[in-house]
C-alpha positions as CSV (number, residue, x, y, z in Angstrom):
1,X,-6.3,1.8,-7.0
2,X,-4.0,0.5,-10.0
3,X,-1.1,1.9,-7.8
4,X,-2.3,0.2,-4.6
5,X,-2.7,-3.4,-6.4
6,X,-0.1,-2.9,-8.8
7,X,2.7,-5.0,-6.4
8,X,0.4,-7.5,-5.1
9,X,-0.8,-8.0,-9.0
10,X,2.3,-8.3,-10.3
11,X,3.4,-11.0,-7.4
12,X,0.5,-13.1,-8.2
13,X,0.9,-12.6,-11.8
14,X,4.5,-13.8,-11.7
15,X,4.1,-16.6,-9.2
16,X,0.8,-17.8,-11.3
17,X,3.0,-18.1,-14.5
18,X,5.4,-21.0,-12.5
19,X,2.7,-22.8,-10.7
20,X,0.9,-23.2,-14.8
21,X,3.9,-25.8,-15.6
22,X,4.1,-27.2,-11.6
23,X,3.6,-30.4,-12.5
24,X,5.6,-30.5,-15.2
25,X,8.9,-29.0,-14.1
26,X,8.3,-31.1,-11.0
27,X,8.6,-33.9,-13.1
28,X,11.5,-32.9,-14.9
29,X,13.6,-32.0,-12.5
30,X,13.0,-34.8,-9.9
31,X,12.5,-37.4,-12.7
32,X,13.2,-40.3,-9.8
33,X,10.9,-39.2,-7.7
34,X,7.8,-39.6,-10.1
35,X,9.2,-42.3,-12.2
36,X,10.5,-46.1,-12.5
37,X,11.6,-48.3,-15.1
38,X,9.9,-51.4,-15.7
39,X,11.1,-54.6,-14.1
40,X,8.2,-57.0,-13.9
41,X,5.4,-57.3,-12.3
42,X,3.4,-54.6,-10.2
43,X,3.2,-55.5,-6.4
44,X,-0.4,-55.4,-4.9
45,X,-1.3,-52.2,-3.1
46,X,-1.3,-53.9,0.0
47,X,2.1,-55.0,-0.5
48,X,3.7,-51.4,-1.4
49,X,1.6,-49.6,1.6
50,X,3.6,-52.7,4.1
51,X,6.7,-51.5,2.8
52,X,6.2,-47.4,3.8
53,X,4.9,-48.9,7.6
54,X,7.8,-51.5,7.6
55,X,10.2,-48.0,6.8
56,X,7.8,-45.4,9.0
57,X,6.2,-47.9,11.8
58,X,4.9,-44.1,13.5
59,X,3.3,-42.5,10.1
60,X,-0.7,-43.7,10.2
61,X,-1.5,-44.5,6.3
62,X,-4.2,-42.6,5.2
63,X,-4.6,-43.6,1.5
64,X,-2.8,-44.4,-2.3
65,X,-2.3,-43.4,-5.6
66,X,-1.9,-46.0,-8.0
67,X,-1.4,-44.6,-12.1
68,X,-1.8,-46.7,-14.4
69,X,0.7,-45.8,-16.2
70,X,3.5,-48.8,-15.9
71,X,6.2,-46.1,-15.3
72,X,5.0,-44.2,-13.0
73,X,5.7,-44.5,-8.5
74,X,2.7,-45.1,-6.6
75,X,1.9,-42.5,-4.4
76,X,1.3,-43.2,-0.4
77,X,-0.6,-40.5,1.8
78,X,1.1,-40.4,5.6
79,X,0.1,-38.7,8.6
80,X,3.3,-38.4,10.5
81,X,2.0,-37.7,14.0
82,X,4.2,-34.5,15.6
83,X,6.7,-35.3,18.4
84,X,5.5,-34.2,21.4
85,X,8.9,-32.4,22.0
86,X,8.1,-30.2,19.1
87,X,4.4,-29.4,19.4
88,X,5.5,-25.3,19.0
89,X,6.0,-26.4,15.5
90,X,3.3,-26.4,13.3
91,X,2.1,-29.5,11.3
92,X,2.9,-29.6,7.6
93,X,-0.3,-29.9,6.2
94,X,-1.8,-26.2,5.5
95,X,-5.4,-27.0,4.4
96,X,-7.6,-24.2,3.0
97,X,-9.1,-23.6,6.8
98,X,-6.0,-22.5,8.5
99,X,-8.0,-22.9,11.5
100,X,-8.0,-26.3,10.9
101,X,-5.8,-28.7,13.5
102,X,-4.4,-31.7,11.1
103,X,-3.2,-34.6,13.2
104,X,0.4,-34.4,12.2
105,X,2.7,-33.9,8.9
106,X,1.3,-34.9,5.6
107,X,3.9,-36.5,3.5
108,X,3.9,-38.3,0.3
109,X,6.1,-41.5,-0.1
110,X,7.0,-42.5,-3.6
111,X,7.2,-46.1,-4.0
112,X,8.4,-48.0,-6.9
113,X,5.5,-50.0,-8.0
114,X,8.1,-53.3,-8.7
115,X,10.4,-53.9,-5.7
116,X,8.5,-51.6,-3.5
117,X,11.5,-49.5,-2.5
118,X,10.4,-46.4,-1.3
119,X,12.2,-43.4,-3.9
120,X,11.5,-40.7,-1.8
121,X,9.2,-38.7,1.5
122,X,8.1,-35.7,0.4
123,X,6.6,-33.3,2.2
124,X,4.9,-30.9,-0.5
125,X,5.3,-27.6,2.3
126,X,8.4,-27.6,2.2
127,X,9.2,-27.3,-1.5
128,X,9.7,-24.6,-3.8
129,X,6.5,-24.5,-5.1
130,X,4.9,-25.0,-2.4
131,X,6.5,-21.1,-1.3
132,X,5.0,-20.0,-4.9
133,X,1.8,-21.4,-4.0
134,X,2.0,-19.5,-0.2
135,X,3.2,-16.7,-1.6
136,X,0.3,-16.6,-4.4
137,X,-2.5,-17.2,-2.7
138,X,-1.6,-15.7,1.0
139,X,1.3,-13.2,0.3
140,X,3.2,-15.5,3.3
141,X,0.8,-14.1,5.5
142,X,-1.9,-16.4,6.3
143,X,-5.8,-15.2,6.5
144,X,-4.4,-11.3,6.3
145,X,-2.7,-12.3,3.1
146,X,-5.4,-13.8,1.6
147,X,-8.0,-11.1,1.8
148,X,-5.5,-8.0,0.2
149,X,-4.8,-10.8,-2.1
150,X,-8.6,-10.7,-3.0
151,X,-9.1,-7.4,-2.2
152,X,-6.4,-6.6,-5.0
153,X,-8.1,-9.2,-7.2
154,X,-11.1,-7.6,-7.4
155,X,-9.3,-4.5,-8.0
156,X,-7.6,-5.7,-11.0
157,X,-11.1,-6.9,-12.9
158,X,-12.4,-3.4,-12.4
159,X,-9.1,-2.3,-13.9
160,X,-9.8,-4.5,-16.7
161,X,-13.0,-3.9,-17.4
162,X,-12.5,0.0,-17.2
163,X,-9.4,-0.4,-19.1
164,X,-11.2,-1.7,-22.3
165,X,-13.8,0.4,-21.8
166,X,-10.8,3.2,-22.1
167,X,-9.1,1.4,-25.0
168,X,-12.8,1.0,-26.5
169,X,-12.4,3.3,-30.3
170,X,-14.9,4.9,-31.8
171,X,-14.2,3.7,-35.4
172,X,-12.2,1.1,-37.6
173,X,-9.5,3.2,-38.2
174,X,-8.2,3.7,-34.7
175,X,-9.3,-0.1,-34.0
176,X,-6.5,-1.0,-36.4
177,X,-4.5,2.2,-35.0
178,X,-4.6,0.3,-31.5
179,X,-4.0,-2.9,-31.9
180,X,-0.7,-1.6,-33.4
181,X,2.7,-1.3,-32.0
182,X,4.6,2.0,-33.5
183,X,8.1,0.1,-32.8
184,X,10.4,3.3,-34.8
185,X,8.4,5.5,-31.1
186,X,10.4,5.9,-27.8
187,X,10.3,4.9,-24.8
188,X,7.3,7.0,-23.5
189,X,4.9,5.5,-26.6
190,X,6.8,2.6,-27.0
191,X,6.0,1.2,-23.1
192,X,2.3,3.1,-23.7
193,X,1.5,0.7,-26.8
194,X,2.9,-2.2,-25.2
195,X,0.7,-1.6,-22.0
196,X,-2.4,-0.8,-24.5
197,X,-2.3,-3.6,-26.9
198,X,-0.8,-6.4,-25.3
199,X,-3.3,-5.4,-22.7
200,X,-6.2,-5.5,-24.9
201,X,-5.3,-9.3,-26.1
202,X,-5.0,-10.9,-23.2
203,X,-7.4,-9.2,-21.1
204,X,-10.2,-11.3,-21.7
205,X,-7.8,-14.7,-20.2
206,X,-6.3,-12.7,-17.4
207,X,-10.4,-11.6,-16.5
208,X,-11.4,-15.4,-16.7
209,X,-8.2,-16.3,-14.5
210,X,-8.7,-12.8,-11.8
211,X,-12.7,-13.9,-11.4
212,X,-12.0,-17.5,-11.6
213,X,-9.6,-16.8,-8.4
214,X,-12.4,-15.3,-6.0
215,X,-13.7,-18.6,-5.4
216,X,-10.5,-19.6,-3.2
217,X,-10.5,-16.0,-1.8
218,X,-13.9,-15.3,-0.6
219,X,-16.5,-17.6,0.7
220,X,-19.3,-15.5,-0.4
221,X,-17.9,-15.8,-3.8
222,X,-17.9,-19.9,-3.9
223,X,-21.1,-19.8,-2.3
224,X,-22.9,-17.6,-5.1
225,X,-22.0,-20.0,-7.6
226,X,-24.6,-22.3,-6.0
227,X,-26.8,-19.8,-5.0
228,X,-26.5,-18.2,-9.0
229,X,-27.1,-21.9,-10.3
230,X,-29.8,-23.3,-8.2
231,X,-27.7,-25.8,-6.6
232,X,-26.7,-27.9,-3.7
233,X,-23.1,-27.2,-2.6
234,X,-22.8,-30.8,-0.2
235,X,-22.4,-33.2,-2.3
236,X,-24.2,-36.7,-0.5
237,X,-23.1,-38.2,2.1
238,X,-20.5,-42.2,2.0
239,X,-23.3,-45.1,2.9
240,X,-23.2,-46.3,6.5
241,X,-22.1,-49.7,6.8
242,X,-23.5,-51.7,9.8
243,X,-20.9,-54.8,10.5
244,X,-20.4,-57.4,13.2
245,X,-17.9,-56.6,15.2
246,X,-16.2,-59.8,14.4
247,X,-16.2,-58.8,10.3
248,X,-12.5,-58.7,8.9
249,X,-11.7,-56.1,7.0
250,X,-11.0,-56.5,3.1
251,X,-7.5,-55.9,1.2
252,X,-6.5,-52.7,0.0
253,X,-6.1,-54.4,-3.6
254,X,-9.6,-56.4,-3.4
255,X,-11.5,-52.9,-3.0
256,X,-9.0,-51.6,-6.0
257,X,-10.2,-54.4,-8.3
258,X,-13.6,-54.2,-7.3
259,X,-13.4,-50.6,-8.9
260,X,-11.1,-51.8,-11.9
261,X,-13.7,-54.5,-12.8
262,X,-15.6,-51.6,-13.7
263,X,-13.3,-49.0,-15.2
264,X,-10.9,-50.4,-17.8
265,X,-9.9,-46.6,-19.5
266,X,-8.8,-44.8,-15.9
267,X,-5.5,-42.5,-15.8
268,X,-5.6,-43.3,-12.0
269,X,-7.4,-44.9,-8.7
270,X,-6.7,-42.7,-5.9
271,X,-7.6,-44.8,-2.2
272,X,-8.7,-43.2,0.6
273,X,-8.7,-45.8,3.9
274,X,-11.9,-45.9,5.6
275,X,-11.5,-44.1,9.1
276,X,-13.4,-46.7,11.5
277,X,-14.6,-49.8,11.0
278,X,-17.6,-48.8,9.9
279,X,-16.6,-46.9,6.9
280,X,-16.2,-47.7,3.0
281,X,-12.7,-47.6,1.2
282,X,-13.6,-43.9,-1.4
283,X,-11.8,-44.2,-4.6
284,X,-11.6,-41.6,-6.8
285,X,-11.3,-41.8,-10.4
286,X,-10.3,-39.8,-13.5
287,X,-11.2,-41.5,-16.1
288,X,-9.4,-40.9,-19.9
289,X,-11.9,-39.5,-21.4
290,X,-12.8,-37.1,-18.3
291,X,-13.1,-33.8,-19.9
292,X,-10.6,-32.6,-17.1
293,X,-8.4,-33.1,-14.5
294,X,-11.3,-32.8,-11.5
295,X,-13.7,-34.3,-13.3
296,X,-13.3,-37.2,-11.3
297,X,-15.9,-40.2,-10.2
298,X,-15.8,-41.4,-6.5
299,X,-16.9,-45.3,-6.0
300,X,-17.6,-46.2,-1.8
301,X,-16.7,-49.7,-1.5
302,X,-17.7,-52.0,1.4
303,X,-14.6,-52.1,3.5
304,X,-15.8,-55.6,4.9
305,X,-16.9,-57.5,1.6
306,X,-16.2,-56.6,-2.0
307,X,-19.1,-54.2,-3.2
308,X,-19.5,-50.9,-3.8
309,X,-21.7,-49.4,-1.6
310,X,-22.3,-46.2,-3.8
311,X,-21.1,-43.8,-7.1
312,X,-21.1,-40.5,-7.4
313,X,-19.9,-40.0,-11.3
314,X,-19.4,-36.5,-12.4
315,X,-21.6,-36.5,-15.2
316,X,-24.6,-36.9,-12.0
317,X,-23.5,-33.7,-10.3
318,X,-25.4,-30.7,-10.5
319,X,-24.6,-27.5,-11.9
320,X,-23.1,-25.7,-9.2
321,X,-20.5,-28.4,-8.7
322,X,-19.9,-28.9,-12.4
323,X,-19.2,-25.3,-12.4
324,X,-17.5,-24.8,-8.8
325,X,-15.0,-28.2,-10.1
326,X,-14.2,-27.2,-13.6
327,X,-13.2,-23.1,-11.5
328,X,-9.5,-24.7,-10.6
329,X,-8.6,-26.2,-14.2
330,X,-10.1,-23.1,-15.6
331,X,-7.6,-21.1,-13.6
332,X,-4.4,-23.1,-13.7
333,X,-5.4,-23.0,-17.6
334,X,-4.9,-26.9,-17.8
335,X,-8.2,-26.7,-18.9
336,X,-6.8,-27.4,-23.1
337,X,-3.7,-28.8,-21.5
338,X,-0.3,-27.8,-22.9
339,X,-1.8,-24.9,-25.7
340,X,-4.2,-23.6,-22.6
341,X,-0.9,-23.5,-20.6
342,X,1.2,-21.6,-23.2
343,X,-1.6,-19.2,-23.5
344,X,-2.3,-19.2,-19.8
345,X,1.8,-18.1,-19.3
346,X,2.1,-15.6,-21.3
347,X,-0.8,-14.1,-20.3
348,X,0.4,-13.9,-16.8
349,X,3.8,-12.8,-17.8
350,X,1.9,-9.9,-19.5
351,X,-0.2,-8.6,-16.2
352,X,3.0,-9.1,-13.7
353,X,4.6,-6.1,-17.2
354,X,0.7,-4.4,-16.7
355,X,1.2,-2.5,-13.8
356,X,5.1,-1.7,-13.8
357,X,4.2,-0.4,-17.6
358,X,0.9,1.6,-16.2
359,X,2.7,3.4,-12.7
360,X,5.6,4.8,-15.8
361,X,2.4,6.3,-17.3
362,X,1.5,7.5,-14.6
363,X,4.8,9.4,-13.4
364,X,5.3,10.8,-17.1
365,X,1.1,12.3,-16.6
366,X,2.3,13.5,-13.1
367,X,5.6,15.1,-14.4
368,X,3.8,17.5,-17.4
369,X,1.5,18.7,-15.1
370,X,4.3,19.9,-12.5
371,X,6.0,21.7,-15.6
């Protein structure tokens, strides 16, 4: 089983190590995209959006994300129609459901908060990190690759469990021996010691990363979270609003300020525009006191009057929804910030090493049998 799943495990662990620090690397190498110089008063949200519309009039505005940190750019999400002559080209919005047909290319326009200038138009699908994610989750092969990764993840979990069982010592003296590496030994012994000792130290972390990965690989596992916790999977639907045809939609800034008035300590406001005249502004906020990056609160603001129609706070979600929301920060090792990311990075590197060292150990055993 180790031989069969080894290559896939190596690839997922190596790509996982890269993705652990994706945001930090993005901010270092593409600083102009994410940061601006504070030069005065910030423009209102509508002005930022209008500047994008002027530059890209054919695009449909989906929403805007505004950070309270004045040094960050605003992120305007747009849907750019695919040209008719390029109908054969797949849109760049690769969704979780690969069978879904997006309206067009989903792009992020980074805008300067102070002068409204477009810093960069970013297509995530064309980036290096998307390639790494595609390799990590789908092996560049869509649904077939997703299934392969899922099966190999199950095999990896089985290997981790059986590996600990085989490693488990019978007494304290053997325990001490198995927690040490004999550096003066030859290559075969060193390879064995590194495989066994580092495997023990990293096994719990690798098990957690592999276990949480199953939620993205198998729908039965994802639904099982809610079944085990006896929780509803669906979140409450947005409130319905009945308005007259003559009613005028409020501005994005008015909707933003309606929510901002009730929430002061916020990392960002992620505003999704109404899809039709009977809709609401959906505003996701991440509080500075949130337990992790996906512990967001959702506000619905009436699109025709500055009033909050509904609130879905993270604290009010059921147990299954809270656990499922925690899977991502646990899986990418961001749950406790830089310390947990560092552990995740090292554990992923170890995870890539174990299949190689395990194959070497297997080859050494087969050679002995032949002799």
